[in-house]
C-alpha positions, 0 to 999 in steps of 0.5 A: 489478500496476502498470506503474512505481512509485516509493516516496517518501521519506516512506514510507522514513522512517516504515517505518525508524521501525517497523523498524530497516532500511536502506533497501534492505531496506525497499524490498525488504520493501515489493516482496514484499509487493506480489507479486500472490500476497499481494494480497488486494484492490485498491480503486480510487478516482479516481486513488487506489489502495488496495492491501490484503495477506494480512499486513493491511497497506494500500498506498495509491498516487496517480497523478502524471504516468503513475507511481503513487506509494506514499504510505502504508503502514498495518498493521492487525489482521486485524479492523480490515483487513477493516473498512477494506476494507469501508469502502473499497469504499463511498467508492468506489461513491459 
């Protein structure tokens, strides 16, 4: 999906607050969620990429200096995830 991406410390700290895991396990979970068969939709908006997964998570990537940085992970319910996809599509088109 991406050529190369970096998981920021902010994402790891926030993920660790929700799930009591080690840093290696957190990175492993993120990589498993971003596996191409688990991706529901990708919305591009300039240098920002919103990746929605089947497990109702939204990964927000920002491209800086030729690399993709994972800025945040948002966990939602199924219903609100579909609404978020529609909302991101509207703002990407305008």
